N, C-alpha and C positions, 0 to 999 in steps of 0.2 A: 502432410511431413509430419514424422513422426520422432518419438524421442531422441533414436540412436543417429536423428539427421543432425536435431537439435544439438547434441553434444558435440558432434565433431565440426568444434572451431577449431581453425585454423589461424586466428591471428589472436591474440591477447594485449592486454597492455605491454606486458614485457618485450611484445615487437614494436609498439611504435614508439615506446623509451628508445627503442635501439635505433630504430628511424630517425630519432630526433638527433641522435647524437650523428649520423652520418649526415644529416643535412646541416646541423651545425656551422655554422659560418659560410654555407652556399647558398641555400635558400633563405629567402626574406623571411626575418621575423616579423609578417605583415602588422599595419598598427591597427586598433580597435577604436574605432569610432565611435562618438555620440552625437545624438540631435537633441535639444529640450524640448523644438516642435513635434519631434516624433515620438518622445515621451508625452507630451499633451496630449497630442492626438490620440494612442494607446492606451492611456494612463497606465501607464508600467516603465521601468527602467532599462531604457534596451540599448545591448550592445551589439556594434555590427564589425565581426571580423572581414577586414578587407583583403581577401584574395584575390581583387582584382589587382590588385598593387603587389603582386606575388610575382618573379621572374617570368618572361614571358604572358605573364596579364593572367593566371589561372591559377588554382589550386593543385592542379594535375602535374604540375613540376615537382610536387614532393612526389608523388606515387612513382613517376618515369626515375625521377634520380636516383631512390631508394632501390627501385627493381634494378637497375641498369649497374649499380654498386655492387651488387649482390650476386653479379653472373661471376663464372669462373672464366680464369683466364683465356682459355680456349675459343668461351664465348665469345668474350669480348672482342676476339681477334677476327672471328667469322662476323660478328656484326647480329643486327637486332633488325626484325620484321615488326610493324603494328600496325592497326587498322583505327582509324579516327576521322568524326565529323570535322574535327579541326584544333580543339585543347588538347588533348591527348597527343596527337601529332606532334603541335610543334613543344610539347613537352617533352618527347622521346628523343626528336631532332637536338633543341639544346641539352639535353643531361648526356645527349650522346657525342654532339661537339666537346661539350666540357671534358668526357670522361675521353673523347680518343676512341669513341665506338662506332663504327661504320651505323648507317640507319637507311633502313627505308620504310617508307610511310605508304600505307594503301588509305586511298580519300575517296569520298563522294566526289563526281565531275561537278555537282552543285554545290558544294561546300562552298561556305563565305570567303569569299576573294582574298580578305584580309589574312584569312587561315593559309589560306594555300601559298600565298605569298612571305608569310612570317616563317612556312613550315620549309620552305626552298630556301630562304635566307639563312637557317641554322644550318643548311650543308645535306638536308636529307634528300635520298632520291624520292619522288613522289610518283608516286603509278593512281591514275587515278581508275574510277570503273563507276556505271550505270545503278544508281542504288532500285532502279526498278524490275532491271533485268538481270542483275550480277547479286550476287551472295559474297559480303564483304569478309565471311568469316572462312568462307571455302578458298576463294583467291588469296588468302592471306597464308593459308595453310597452305596452298601447292605453292607459293614462294619460300616459304618457311624449309619447305622438304627439298626444293630442286637448288636452294642458294645455300641448304646448308645453315640457317637463319636461326635466331632464338626468338621467337614471338612472345610477344608484350603484350596481353591484352588489357583493353582501357580499363577495366574496373575488376575481373575476377580475376586477382592473384593476388596470394598473400602480404607480398613486399610490398604491393602497389598499394593495397586497403592500409597497411600500415603507417606507410608514408603521410596519403592522405589524411588519415588520422591524427597526426602531430598539429594538425592545424584546430581543430578543437582542445588539443592539450596546452597550445599557448593562449586560447582564449579563455579559458579557466584557471593557469596558473597566475594570468595576469589580472583578470577582476574578480575571481572568485568564484565560489557556489552559483550555481545558476539552477531556476526553476523549470526553464524551457530552455532546450537549445532547437531552433527551426535550419534544417540544410535542405539544401536542392538535389534532389534527386535525379538520376537517369539509371544508370545501371545498380547504385548502389554503393559505389566504391567511397565513393565520400563520406554518405551518409552513414554507412557500415562503421566504416574507422572512426570517425566522429563518437557514433555512438557505443563504441567499447571504453575510448578514451574518455567522453564526457561521463557515461556510468563511474568507471573507475574513480575519479577524482571528484566528483561530485554527486554523490551516492542518492537517492531519490530525485533527481534532475527526470524528466519527460524530456524525450528526445522523438522531434517531429520531421519527419521526410514531408517533404512537399511537391510534386509533380505537375506538369502541364495536364490539363485535363484532357487532351487529344490522345497524350501517351499516358495513361494512366494505369497500365500494365504493374505495375509495385505495389500499388494502391488495391485494385483488384486481388493479387498475390495475399499483401498481407492480410485481407479482411477474410479469403479462402482458405488462408494457409497451405497455397499449395502453388507452385507456378504459372502465372499467366503469362500471356505475348501478345504484343501489339505488332500489325508491320506497318512499316514507315509510317508514322505518327504523323498528320500535318498539324504542325506547330512549330512557332517562331522561335520556340528554344532549341535551338539546334543541338545542343548539348546533350538532350533529356531526348532524343530520337530513337533511344534503343530499343532492342527488341524483348526483352525480359531480364529480371534480376539475374547473378548469377549463382552457379553453384557453391560460392562462397559466399558469395554477400546473401544471400536469401537468407540463411540459416542465422547468421550474424543480426541480420536485420528483424527476424522474427524473435529474437534470444535479448536483443538491449534496446530497440524501440517501439514507442508506447503509441506511436500514430502515423497516419498518414492523412495528408490534406490534396487535395488539388486546387489550381486556380486557372482561369481563363487565359487565351491570350492578350484580349481584351485587357485585364485586369494586371497582367505582367507587363506590357505595354505602358500603365500607367504609371506604375509601379515603378519602373525604369527609367523614365522623364522624371518622375517625382526626385528621384533619387538624384539627379544631374541637378536637378534644378536648386533642391535644398540642402542637402551635401557636396555637391561641386567635386562626385566622382564618377567617372563614366564606369557603368556597369552594364554588361551586355545582356541580351534578354534570360536566357538561361541563368545568368549569374543571381538576376533578380526573384527567382523563383520564391525563397524563403521569405523575401522583405516582404512579397506579393499578399504571404497569407495571411502576414500579421498588418499590412496596411489596409488591404480588403477587407479585413476582421473575421477571414477564415478560422483566425486562434483570436479569442476575445479573452484576454487574464489579465484583471486590471490588479495590480499593483506585485506583479511579478516581475522577478528579473529573468531577462531575456535573452538570451543569445541567438545572433541571426547571423549564418553565414552568406558573404556575397561570394560565390563562387569564381565568377571571372570578368573579364573586362574587355574583350576582344571584340568590342561591336563594331560591326559592319555596317559603316555608313553610308554606303551606296547603297546597301540592301534597303536599307532603312528609310532612306530619302526615296527609294522608287515604290516602297509602301504610304508613303506620305502620311507617316504615324503625326506629325507635329498637326497638320490644317484636321484629324481624326478625331484630336482631342476635344 
């Protein structure tokens, strides 16, 4: 990645502030929770931004509603199409219902049933595909062209990124300057948006992205400074099964993010259950990525003020029960 790529940033703090105005009174200003037990365990002061308590159960609502709100009137009438393993699907479906915009969602046939059901419940037309034999981007582009729909990507879109960044904006506004901010990472929409907001509001902060070890494409990209890919990573963190970072998110990550960490599925499950038990909140596996990096000691920062984004709470309990995760503890 060269200097001109780094300078080609399409999202700035002003865009995040504009997204916050759009979301005011629509998106939940999610709570920030603390735990004296976790503070003692990590020897730090930890602030959890609970996007698992956002509308439709994940941060994705912020970006989807921002993107759909910025469509032209003709685009709104024709409708939108999106592809997603689950949370972006639900977010676009709900935003479309609120804004009276028709939505078509392309989802893998093996997506968590709870996410398939919720997406249909919000009124979207759901089209499923086989992740092993079909390319979701190609399928979605074909639908967009055939039906004249506007495509809303899950992360590589300026308005989506700006909307996601409002989570970090709220966190820093509420708790003040932070030393670290840990953020889950799939394609980098949440990470890049939060990094832009946090670096503006809390100068000197170190923003760290966290991926599943089986889907470490952004971590490898960050280290090599060139986009790396991964094909259908086998991880319980279904929201982070992305192929690579995006053309928009990657330069933002290189500019505003200070590091990347990975956690195993075993560490992720331990953390998810720990948060359920100790903090009494439902967190899905992907949503626990950032917390896992802290609680499994991938980041050790005694005395630091640490923000942790919990990105979602749409846990598929049927799937988790079939994995027998409680017996495996």
